[in-house]
C-alpha positions as CSV (number, residue, x, y, z in Angstrom):
1,M,352.1,180.2,161.8
2,T,354.9,179.2,164.4
3,L,354.5,176.0,166.3
4,P,355.1,176.2,170.0
5,A,358.4,174.7,171.3
6,S,358.0,172.0,173.8
7,S,360.4,169.4,175.6
8,E,359.8,166.2,177.2
9,T,362.2,164.1,179.4
10,L,361.7,160.4,178.5
11,G,362.6,157.4,180.3
12,T,365.6,155.1,178.9
13,G,365.2,154.3,175.5
14,G,361.8,156.4,175.2
15,V,360.9,158.1,172.0
16,I,358.4,160.4,170.5
17,A,356.5,159.4,167.5
18,T,356.0,162.0,165.0
19,S,354.5,162.4,161.5
20,T,355.3,164.9,158.6
21,V,352.2,166.6,157.2
22,G,352.4,169.5,154.8
23,G,356.1,169.6,155.3
24,K,355.9,170.1,159.2
25,E,356.6,167.5,161.8
26,Y,353.9,166.9,164.3
27,Q,353.8,164.7,167.5
28,V,351.5,161.7,167.0
29,M,348.8,161.4,169.5
30,M,346.7,158.1,170.2
31,H,343.4,158.2,171.6
32,A,343.0,155.8,174.7
33,R,340.0,155.5,176.8
34,A,339.9,155.0,180.7
35,D,340.4,151.3,180.5
36,G,344.0,151.9,178.9
37,H,343.2,150.6,175.4
38,I,344.0,152.6,172.2
39,V,340.5,153.3,170.5
40,G,340.1,150.7,167.6
41,S,342.8,148.5,168.8
42,R,340.7,145.9,170.7
43,P,339.4,142.7,168.5
44,D,335.7,143.2,167.6
45,Y,333.1,140.5,167.0
46,I,329.5,140.2,166.0
47,V,327.3,137.3,166.8
48,N,323.9,136.6,165.0
49,F,321.2,134.7,167.1
50,P,318.7,133.5,164.3
51,A,315.1,134.3,164.5
52,A,312.8,131.7,166.3
53,A,309.3,131.4,167.3
54,N,308.2,133.7,170.2
55,S,307.1,132.2,173.3
56,A,306.6,133.5,176.8
57,T,309.9,132.2,178.4
58,R,312.2,131.8,175.2
59,E,315.8,132.6,175.5
60,V,316.6,134.6,172.5
61,A,320.3,135.2,173.2
62,E,323.0,134.5,175.5
63,I,326.6,135.6,175.6
64,F,328.7,134.0,178.8
65,N,332.3,134.8,179.8
66,A,334.1,131.7,181.6
67,S,337.5,132.8,180.5
68,A,340.1,133.4,183.3
69,T,341.8,136.1,181.2
70,L,339.5,137.8,178.8
71,V,337.0,140.5,179.6
72,I,334.1,140.8,177.3
73,R,332.6,144.4,176.5
74,V,329.0,144.2,174.9
75,R,328.7,147.6,172.9
76,G,325.5,146.7,170.8
77,I,322.2,144.7,171.1
78,W,319.7,144.8,168.3
79,I,316.6,143.0,168.8
80,I,315.2,141.7,165.4
81,P,311.5,140.7,165.0
82,T,310.3,139.4,161.9
83,Q,307.7,141.2,159.9
84,T,304.9,138.4,160.3
85,A,301.4,139.2,159.4
86,I,299.8,138.9,162.8
87,V,297.1,140.4,164.9
88,G,298.8,143.0,167.0
89,A,300.0,141.9,170.5
90,Q,302.4,143.0,173.4
91,T,305.9,141.3,173.2
92,A,308.6,142.0,175.9
93,W,312.0,140.9,176.5
94,D,314.3,141.3,179.6
95,I,318.0,142.0,179.3
96,N,319.3,140.0,182.2
97,K,322.8,139.6,183.7
98,I,323.4,135.8,184.6
99,S,325.9,134.1,186.7
100,A,326.0,130.7,185.2
101,V,325.9,129.6,181.5
102,G,322.8,128.2,180.1
103,T,322.8,124.3,179.7
104,T,319.9,122.3,178.5
105,G,318.6,122.9,175.0
106,L,321.4,125.6,174.5
107,V,322.1,126.0,170.7
108,A,325.6,127.4,170.1
109,V,326.3,130.0,167.8
110,T,329.6,131.4,166.5
111,P,330.9,135.0,166.8
112,R,332.7,136.3,163.7
113,P,335.4,139.0,163.9
114,M,334.9,142.3,162.3
115,D,338.5,142.4,161.2
116,S,340.1,138.9,160.4
117,S,343.7,140.4,161.0
118,N,342.8,141.4,164.7
119,V,341.3,138.4,166.5
120,V,341.8,136.6,169.8
121,T,340.8,132.9,170.7
122,L,337.5,133.2,172.6
123,T,338.2,130.0,174.7
124,G,335.6,130.0,177.6
125,V,333.3,132.4,175.8
126,T,329.8,130.9,175.1
127,C,327.2,132.4,172.7
128,G,323.9,130.7,172.4
129,H,320.2,130.7,172.4
130,S,317.1,128.6,173.6
131,S,318.5,127.0,176.7
132,T,315.9,126.0,179.3
133,A,318.2,125.3,182.3
134,G,321.2,126.9,183.7
135,G,321.5,130.7,182.9
136,T,321.0,131.6,186.6
137,L,319.6,135.0,187.0
138,N,321.9,137.5,188.8
139,H,319.5,140.7,188.0
140,L,317.5,142.4,185.5
141,W,319.2,145.2,183.5
142,F,316.3,146.5,181.7
143,P,313.2,145.3,179.9
144,V,312.3,146.1,176.2
145,F,308.8,146.3,175.1
146,L,307.1,146.2,171.6
147,F,303.8,146.1,170.0
148,N,304.4,143.1,167.6
149,E,302.3,143.9,164.5
150,E,303.5,144.0,161.0
151,T,302.2,147.5,160.0
152,A,303.3,149.3,163.2
153,A,306.5,151.3,162.4
154,P,308.2,150.4,165.8
155,N,308.2,146.6,164.6
156,G,310.4,147.3,161.6
157,L,312.6,150.0,163.4
158,I,313.7,148.3,166.3
159,A,316.0,146.1,164.3
160,Y,317.9,149.3,163.7
161,Q,318.0,150.5,167.2
162,N,320.9,149.8,169.5
163,Q,319.3,148.8,173.0
164,L,322.4,150.3,174.7
165,P,322.2,153.9,175.4
166,T,324.6,156.4,173.8
167,Y,326.2,159.2,175.5
168,G,327.5,161.8,173.1
169,D,330.0,159.8,171.1
170,T,330.4,157.1,173.5
171,I,328.3,153.9,173.6
172,A,327.5,152.4,177.1
173,E,329.2,149.1,177.5
174,I,328.0,146.0,179.5
175,V,331.0,144.5,180.9
176,L,331.4,140.8,181.6
177,R,334.0,139.4,183.5
178,Q,334.7,136.0,184.5
179,N,331.6,134.0,185.0
180,E,329.3,136.6,184.1
181,G,326.8,136.5,181.2
182,L,324.1,138.6,179.2
183,Q,320.8,136.9,178.5
184,I,317.9,138.3,176.5
185,K,314.8,136.3,177.4
186,S,311.1,136.7,176.3
187,T,308.7,137.5,179.2
188,V,305.6,138.1,177.0
189,G,305.4,136.1,173.7
190,A,303.3,136.8,170.8
191,V,302.9,135.0,167.4
192,G,306.1,135.7,165.1
193,L,309.7,135.1,165.3
194,T,312.6,137.1,166.9
195,G,316.1,137.0,166.4
196,C,319.1,139.2,167.8
197,L,322.3,140.6,166.8
198,M,325.1,141.7,169.2
199,Q,328.3,143.3,168.9
200,F,331.3,143.0,171.5
201,T,334.8,143.8,171.9
202,V,337.5,141.9,173.8
203,D,340.1,143.0,176.4
204,N,343.0,140.5,176.0
């Protein structure tokens, strides 16, 4: 097969990257999203919020961005209830946007990079749980409901379900700019424990 001929006028010092495959030279293409970042180039982190006893107003998880330079993009939220032997009861959580970091009682947790060779310093980014003050509500994004009973299939499966929607091959991102945060807070508590896992990436 004859490859189509093409030409490109480049700026001063410009080059076209190529790669040879099967004895033929091809132009290298890079997949970038609308925010201008090459796919896979941003630092990715996971943060584990350990399970603790349910209550009607417990803060399960919080991430807050007070950095003047970083943009946080939350791409995964997994709510993880324990398989406690209990009498079935309604449990619910609100996924909130907050405009101030949690204070009283906040237990800090440390995000971990998914690639130790691709990290940024997360100065100004707070991750934690169990705050009882601060965490000023901006608005509700959406609620999550569960019938909390150890023999109910949804109770075990919810831990494997990203609560953020997927559009084709694209995961919806919750973008946290300066002085914005995401909070998961119980609104209906039942016997048992709940933890959480989040995955986020950073524009730097």
